[in-house]
C-alpha positions in Angstrom: 135.9 36.5 -96.0 136.4 37.4 -92.4 134.2 39.8 -90.4 135.4 41.9 -87.4 135.2 39.7 -84.4 134.8 36.5 -86.3 136.4 33.2 -85.3 138.8 33.5 -88.2 140.1 36.8 -86.9 140.5 35.4 -83.4 142.5 32.5 -84.9 144.6 34.9 -87.0 145.4 37.0 -83.9 146.4 33.9 -81.9 148.7 32.8 -84.7 150.3 36.3 -84.6 151.2 35.9 -81.0 153.5 33.0 -81.8 154.7 34.0 -85.4 154.4 37.6 -86.4 152.6 37.9 -89.8 151.1 34.4 -89.8 147.7 35.8 -89.0 147.9 38.2 -92.0 149.1 35.3 -94.1 146.0 33.2 -93.1 143.8 36.2 -94.0 145.4 36.3 -97.5 147.5 39.5 -97.0 150.9 38.3 -98.2 152.9 41.5 -98.5 151.9 42.7 -95.0 152.7 39.3 -93.6 156.2 39.2 -95.1 156.8 42.8 -94.0 155.8 42.1 -90.4 157.7 38.8 -90.2 160.9 40.3 -91.4 160.9 43.5 -89.4 159.7 41.9 -86.2 162.2 39.1 -86.5 165.1 41.4 -87.2 164.1 43.7 -84.4 164.0 40.9 -81.9 167.3 39.6 -83.3 168.9 42.9 -82.4 167.3 43.0 -78.9 170.6 44.1 -77.3 170.4 47.4 -79.1 167.1 48.1 -77.2 165.6 50.5 -79.8 165.0 47.9 -82.5 163.5 45.6 -79.8 161.0 48.3 -78.8 160.1 48.9 -82.4 159.7 45.2 -83.0 157.5 44.8 -79.9 155.3 47.6 -81.1 155.1 46.1 -84.6 154.3 42.7 -83.0 151.5 44.2 -81.0 150.2 46.0 -84.2 150.2 42.7 -86.1 148.0 41.0 -83.4 145.6 43.9 -83.2 145.5 44.3 -87.0 144.6 40.6 -87.5 141.9 40.7 -84.8 140.2 43.8 -86.2 140.6 43.0 -89.9 137.5 43.6 -92.0 137.4 42.2 -95.5 136.1 44.3 -98.4 134.4 41.2 -99.9 
């Protein structure tokens, strides 16, 4: 479906900047999208505890990079 560096991957990565997991959802990876959305959102919600916010920021960065470099097995 999408190749590494394709326009679809760029769009997915841009979607992940604003909503974590949306890029994975666009690429058809539902479980990963749900996981990323829930954990990044919860981590940002508890920003005042610092540690969850750091983990959430790292997961958010992972979701962007993962969407941009996704290579389909099709």
